[in-house]
N, C-alpha and C positions, 0 to 999 in steps of 0.2 A: 521559411528557413529550412525545415526538414526536406521540403521538396527540392530546394536548390542543392542541398547536401547530397541527396540521392542522385540528382542529375549529374553532379560533378563526379561522384564516385563511380557511377555506371557509364560515364562518358556519353550521355545522351546528346543528340543533336537537337536543333531547334524543333524539328519535326517530331522527334521522340518526346520532347518535353510537352509539346502541344497535345499529342495523343494521350500521354499519361495524365495530364491535367484534365482533359475533357472526360476521360473515363473515371477519374477520381471524384469529380464533382457530382453532387446529388441535389435534389430538391430545387429550390428557387434559383440557386447558382447554376445548375445544369440547364434549367429552362431559359435563363438569361442568354445562354450561348447558342440556342437552337438556330439563330440567324447567322452565326459566324461559322459556317461550314468550312470554308477555306481560309480562315483567319490564321495569322501567324501567332506564335507564342506571346510576343510582345503586345499584339492587338487584344488577345484574350485577357492578359494581365491588365491592360489599360481599361478595358470594358468592366472587369470585375472591380477594379479600384475606383472607377468613376461611379459605379452603382453603390458599392458598399463602403468605400473609403477604407482607410487603413485602421484596423482595430487598435494598433499600437499608438497611432496619432491621437485617437480618442482617449485611450487610457492615459497617455502622457498629459493631455490637457485637463483631464478630470481627476487625476491622482491626488489624494489627500493623505496626510500623515495619520497613521493609526495611533491609538492611545499609547500602546506600549512600544512603538517603533522608534528606534534611535535615529539620529540625524544621518549616521553613516549608512544605515539600512535604506533610508529614503533616497539618499544620493546614489547608492548602488542600483536600486530599482529604476530610478529615473534615467540613469546612464544606460541601462539595458534597454529600456523602452525607447529612448531617443535613437539608439543605434538601430533598433528594429523598425522604428517608424520612418526613418530616413536612411535606408541602407546605401543608397548611391550618392548621398550628399557628401560635400567636402568635409574634411575632418573637423573643422571648427563649427560648422553649422549645428550638428547634433548637440555639441557641448553648450552652445549659446542657448539653444532651445531648452536644454536640460536645466540651465540656470534659472530661466523664467519659470519653468515647471516646478523646480525645487522651492522657489520663493512662494509660489502660489499654493503649494502642498502643505505649507506650515499652518499650524492651528493657532499660533500666537500672533495677533495683529501687530503688536509692538515690535516683535522680532522681524516680521515681514518688512515694516517700514524702515527699520534700522539697516537691514540688508539692502533694500532698494537705495537708501541714501549712500551707501558705500560703493555701489555700482561694481560688484565683483566681475572680473573678466572671464572666469572659468568656473566650472562646477567644483573643482578642488578648492579654489579661493572662497567660493560661496560656502562650502561645507566647513572649512576652517574658521571662517568669520562667524558663521552661525553657531558653531560649537562654543567659541569664546563668548559670544553675546549671550547665548542661552545659559552658560554656566554663571556669568555675571548676574544675570537676571534672577537665577535661582538663589544665588548667594544673597542678593539684595532682599528677596522675598523672605528668605530664611531668617535674616537679621531682623526684619520687621516683625516676624512672628514671635521672636524670643521676648519674654517678659523680663524687663530689667528691674531688679529690686534695688532700692537705695541701700547703701552700706550703713550699718549702724556703728556708731562710735563706741569703742570699748571704754568702760569706766574702770579705773583702778580703785580697788578697795584697800586703802592704806592700812586699815586695822588688821587685815589678814597678812600683810607683809612686814609688820613691825616686829623686830626682835630686840629686846632690851633697850627700848627707846630709840632705836635707829630704824630708818626705812631701808629695806633691802630690795631696791629696784635697780636692774641693770640697764634697761633700755633707755636711751636719752629721752624719747617721747614720753614714756611712762614715768621717768624720773621728773620731767618737767611737770606732768600732770600730778604726780604724787607730791612734788614740791609745793604746787599751788594748793593742794588739799591740806598739806602739812601746815602751811602758813595760816590757812583759815582756822585750823585746829590748834595752832600754837605750838606745833612740834617742829624742832629744828632738824634739818636734814644734814647729815655729815658727809 
């Protein structure tokens, strides 16, 4: 990536790129090219790619979501890697590959299967769907974790609300409960 940017900026020809690349390589990569004395820039790139493969392709295939990483961060990183792994590919190809890599990068098996069932067509669709599904799953899990306590019925103590023989209760539910209590005790409600 940096090499290509430098070549464009400096206006290098194919012969210039070939010379700069050969002088930049060291170690095993330089030894690999000893046979290619008069090779073109494209031939050198093909030889290096055939031997080493693309680092970005490997990273794209092996990428896994980190514990504190958001879905948006995963999508952004995979979009970057897919563009680097397949720089000359058609516009849709890196996106399709990023979708597969995104699903594989997830640490939640249930989320993976639900995304695969929905068959998203783009990385953006995959991200939006994953965010919705993950929030629903978190909400469901949160609801399961809450302890639900049964409500206790309130008991009306008629003796505390009586004034001069009358029951002073304003709520219809408490009035009915107080009325039942009053009938048991023989007190008339007015």
